[in-house]
C-alpha positions as CSV (number, residue, x, y, z in Angstrom):
1,X,17.6,6.4,-14.7
2,X,16.6,4.2,-11.9
3,X,16.0,1.2,-13.1
4,X,18.6,0.7,-15.2
5,X,20.5,0.0,-11.8
6,X,18.3,-2.3,-10.6
7,X,17.8,-3.8,-14.3
8,X,18.9,-7.7,-13.7
9,X,17.6,-7.9,-10.1
10,X,14.0,-6.7,-11.5
11,X,14.2,-9.5,-14.3
12,X,15.2,-12.1,-11.9
13,X,12.7,-11.4,-9.6
14,X,9.6,-10.6,-11.8
15,X,10.2,-14.0,-13.8
16,X,12.7,-15.9,-11.8
17,X,10.1,-17.2,-9.3
18,X,8.1,-19.3,-11.8
19,X,7.8,-22.5,-10.7
20,X,10.5,-24.8,-10.8
21,X,10.6,-26.9,-14.3
22,X,8.5,-24.8,-16.0
23,X,9.8,-23.1,-19.4
24,X,10.2,-19.7,-18.3
25,X,12.1,-20.9,-14.9
26,X,14.6,-22.8,-17.4
27,X,14.8,-19.6,-20.2
28,X,15.1,-16.7,-16.8
29,X,18.5,-17.7,-15.4
30,X,21.6,-15.4,-14.4
31,X,23.0,-15.4,-18.0
32,X,19.3,-14.5,-19.1
33,X,19.7,-11.6,-16.8
34,X,22.6,-10.3,-18.0
35,X,22.4,-10.2,-21.3
36,X,19.0,-8.5,-20.5
37,X,21.6,-5.6,-18.9
38,X,23.4,-5.6,-22.4
39,X,20.5,-5.2,-24.5
40,X,20.0,-2.0,-22.6
41,X,22.8,-0.8,-23.8
42,X,22.3,-1.9,-27.2
43,X,19.1,-0.1,-27.3
44,X,20.1,3.2,-25.6
45,X,22.4,3.6,-28.7
46,X,19.8,2.8,-31.1
47,X,17.5,5.1,-29.3
48,X,20.1,8.0,-29.7
49,X,20.1,8.0,-33.4
50,X,16.4,6.8,-34.0
51,X,15.0,9.6,-31.4
52,X,17.3,12.3,-32.3
53,X,16.3,11.6,-36.3
54,X,13.2,11.5,-35.6
55,X,13.2,15.2,-34.0
56,X,14.1,16.8,-37.3
57,X,10.8,16.0,-38.5
58,X,8.1,16.0,-35.9
59,X,10.3,18.7,-33.6
60,X,12.0,18.1,-30.4
61,X,8.9,19.5,-28.1
62,X,6.7,16.7,-29.9
63,X,9.6,14.2,-29.7
64,X,9.4,14.6,-25.9
65,X,5.5,14.7,-26.0
66,X,6.5,11.2,-27.3
67,X,8.6,9.8,-24.7
68,X,6.1,11.0,-21.7
69,X,3.5,9.8,-23.7
70,X,4.5,6.1,-24.9
71,X,6.3,6.3,-21.5
72,X,3.7,6.4,-19.1
73,X,1.6,3.8,-21.2
74,X,4.6,1.4,-20.7
75,X,5.6,1.9,-17.0
76,X,2.0,1.3,-16.6
77,X,1.9,-2.2,-18.8
78,X,4.8,-3.6,-16.3
79,X,2.6,-4.0,-13.7
80,X,-0.3,-5.8,-15.4
81,X,2.8,-7.9,-17.3
82,X,3.7,-8.9,-13.3
83,X,0.6,-9.5,-11.7
84,X,-0.5,-11.7,-15.5
85,X,3.2,-13.8,-14.7
86,X,2.6,-14.4,-11.2
87,X,-0.5,-16.2,-11.9
88,X,0.3,-17.9,-15.2
89,X,4.1,-17.9,-16.2
90,X,3.8,-17.6,-19.9
91,X,6.9,-16.6,-22.2
92,X,4.2,-14.1,-24.0
93,X,4.6,-11.8,-20.4
94,X,8.1,-12.4,-20.4
95,X,8.4,-10.8,-24.1
96,X,5.8,-8.0,-23.3
97,X,7.9,-6.9,-20.4
98,X,11.2,-7.2,-22.3
99,X,9.7,-4.5,-25.5
100,X,8.3,-2.6,-23.0
101,X,11.4,-1.7,-21.1
102,X,13.5,-1.9,-24.2
103,X,11.7,1.1,-25.8
104,X,11.2,2.5,-22.6
105,X,15.4,2.5,-22.8
106,X,15.8,3.5,-26.5
107,X,14.0,6.8,-25.0
108,X,16.7,7.2,-22.4
109,X,19.3,7.8,-24.9
110,X,16.8,9.4,-27.6
111,X,16.4,12.2,-24.6
112,X,19.9,12.6,-24.0
113,X,20.9,12.8,-28.1
114,X,17.7,15.6,-28.5
115,X,17.8,17.9,-25.2
116,X,21.3,19.7,-26.8
117,X,19.0,20.8,-29.7
118,X,15.7,21.1,-28.1
119,X,17.8,23.7,-25.4
120,X,19.0,25.7,-28.6
121,X,15.9,25.7,-30.1
122,X,14.2,27.0,-26.2
123,X,17.3,29.5,-25.9
124,X,19.0,30.3,-28.4
125,X,22.7,28.3,-29.3
126,X,24.8,31.0,-27.5
127,X,24.7,29.7,-24.1
128,X,23.3,26.4,-24.9
129,X,26.8,24.4,-23.5
130,X,26.3,26.0,-20.3
131,X,22.4,25.3,-19.7
132,X,22.9,22.2,-21.1
133,X,25.7,21.0,-18.0
134,X,23.4,22.5,-15.4
135,X,20.7,20.2,-17.1
136,X,23.2,17.5,-16.9
137,X,23.6,17.9,-13.1
138,X,20.0,17.3,-12.2
139,X,20.6,14.4,-14.7
140,X,23.4,12.7,-12.7
141,X,21.5,13.9,-9.4
142,X,18.5,11.4,-10.9
143,X,21.6,8.8,-11.7
144,X,22.4,8.8,-7.5
145,X,18.3,9.6,-6.0
146,X,16.8,6.5,-8.8
147,X,18.3,3.7,-7.2
148,X,17.7,4.7,-3.5
149,X,13.9,5.7,-4.1
150,X,13.6,2.3,-6.2
151,X,15.7,0.6,-3.2
152,X,13.0,2.1,-0.3
153,X,9.6,1.2,-2.3
154,X,10.5,-2.0,-3.3
155,X,10.6,-2.4,0.8
156,X,7.6,-1.0,1.1
157,X,6.0,-3.7,-1.3
158,X,8.5,-6.0,0.5
159,X,7.2,-5.0,3.8
160,X,3.3,-5.0,2.1
161,X,4.0,-8.6,0.8
162,X,5.2,-10.1,3.9
163,X,2.2,-8.5,5.8
164,X,-0.2,-10.0,3.5
165,X,1.4,-13.5,3.7
166,X,2.0,-14.0,7.3
167,X,-2.1,-12.9,7.6
168,X,-2.6,-16.4,5.8
169,X,-0.1,-18.5,7.8
170,X,-0.7,-20.7,10.1
171,X,0.8,-20.1,12.8
172,X,1.5,-23.6,14.5
173,X,2.8,-24.1,10.7
174,X,5.1,-20.9,10.9
175,X,6.1,-22.2,14.3
176,X,7.2,-25.6,13.3
177,X,9.3,-24.0,10.3
178,X,11.3,-21.1,11.7
179,X,11.4,-22.8,15.2
180,X,10.1,-19.0,16.8
181,X,6.5,-17.8,17.2
182,X,5.0,-15.7,14.4
183,X,4.9,-12.8,17.0
184,X,9.1,-12.5,16.1
185,X,8.7,-11.9,12.3
186,X,9.7,-8.4,12.6
187,X,13.3,-9.8,14.1
188,X,13.0,-12.7,12.3
189,X,12.6,-10.6,8.7
190,X,15.7,-8.4,9.6
191,X,17.5,-11.5,9.9
192,X,16.4,-12.8,6.6
193,X,15.5,-15.8,8.5
194,X,12.0,-15.2,6.9
195,X,11.9,-13.8,3.5
196,X,9.1,-14.2,0.8
197,X,9.9,-17.4,-0.9
198,X,10.3,-19.0,2.6
199,X,7.2,-18.2,3.7
200,X,5.3,-19.2,0.0
201,X,6.7,-22.7,1.2
202,X,4.2,-23.0,4.0
203,X,1.4,-20.7,2.7
204,X,-1.9,-22.5,1.4
205,X,-2.3,-23.9,-1.7
206,X,-3.8,-21.4,-4.4
207,X,-1.3,-18.2,-2.9
208,X,-0.1,-16.5,-5.2
209,X,4.0,-15.4,-5.3
210,X,4.1,-11.3,-4.7
211,X,7.8,-11.5,-5.7
212,X,7.0,-10.7,-9.4
213,X,4.9,-7.5,-7.9
214,X,7.2,-6.0,-6.3
215,X,8.3,-3.1,-8.6
216,X,4.6,-2.0,-9.1
217,X,5.0,0.5,-6.4
218,X,8.0,1.9,-8.5
219,X,6.4,1.2,-11.7
220,X,3.3,3.7,-10.8
221,X,5.8,6.3,-9.4
222,X,7.6,6.4,-12.3
223,X,4.1,7.0,-14.4
224,X,3.1,9.7,-12.8
225,X,6.1,11.5,-12.6
226,X,6.2,11.1,-16.2
227,X,2.6,12.4,-16.2
228,X,3.6,15.5,-14.6
229,X,6.6,15.8,-17.0
230,X,4.3,15.9,-20.0
231,X,2.7,18.8,-18.7
232,X,5.5,20.5,-17.8
233,X,7.2,20.1,-21.5
234,X,3.5,21.4,-22.6
235,X,3.7,24.8,-20.8
236,X,7.7,25.1,-22.1
237,X,7.8,28.2,-24.6
238,X,11.3,29.7,-26.2
239,X,12.6,32.4,-24.7
240,X,10.9,35.5,-26.6
241,X,13.2,37.1,-29.4
242,X,13.6,40.8,-27.6
243,X,15.8,38.3,-24.6
244,X,18.7,37.8,-27.0
245,X,22.1,39.4,-27.2
246,X,21.8,40.5,-30.5
247,X,18.5,43.0,-29.4
248,X,19.5,43.5,-25.7
249,X,23.4,44.5,-27.3
250,X,23.0,46.1,-31.3
251,X,26.3,45.5,-32.4
252,X,27.6,42.7,-30.0
253,X,29.0,39.6,-32.0
254,X,29.1,36.5,-30.0
């Protein structure tokens, strides 16, 4: 959920920092990033149909196992793609990223479509509406917390990247570029006078631009959460039928 809120920015930062004039820079424009966001909705809708239909054959629990296992692998593939594109901006890495994220978004839609039936399998059908409502409350909370968490993780990555870049830059060159000593870096960063892109202009030749890898920490965090979710899903069992209302209240009709 959190990734959806920063999808356009993420696309631009990972692939938009390619050298000017390169095929990647020509392709990844603001319009391309906007289309990427549009395709998220398309694959979200497709996922609701595909995964919900598949769950009728493999079961709801196994469907969620697929979400967590495949999702973990796909999230872990994104840092690899980001690191690779920062060294060699090939279109192949853009295709890999696009495919990985679109599959992830099909699972997001599939999760929404499959969960009511999964709840019915676990708790019976009588109160499934109320249970689903409570679950959606948690889902909406994730929609609020997710973008904030991603922003904080990105901020941490930016800080670490700036520190690494600063360590490679000659203080005299820094002073000439920004008109202030390197010791004032914190104030300059807060004022947005110093950014990663501006530091790259004076960084030693061969320095790798860290911009594409700013979301790596986020992707690792997502993968860890999905691993926890996998084992949590593994432990879930249906409510014992002795607790069903027809057994606890003989003669009661729902």
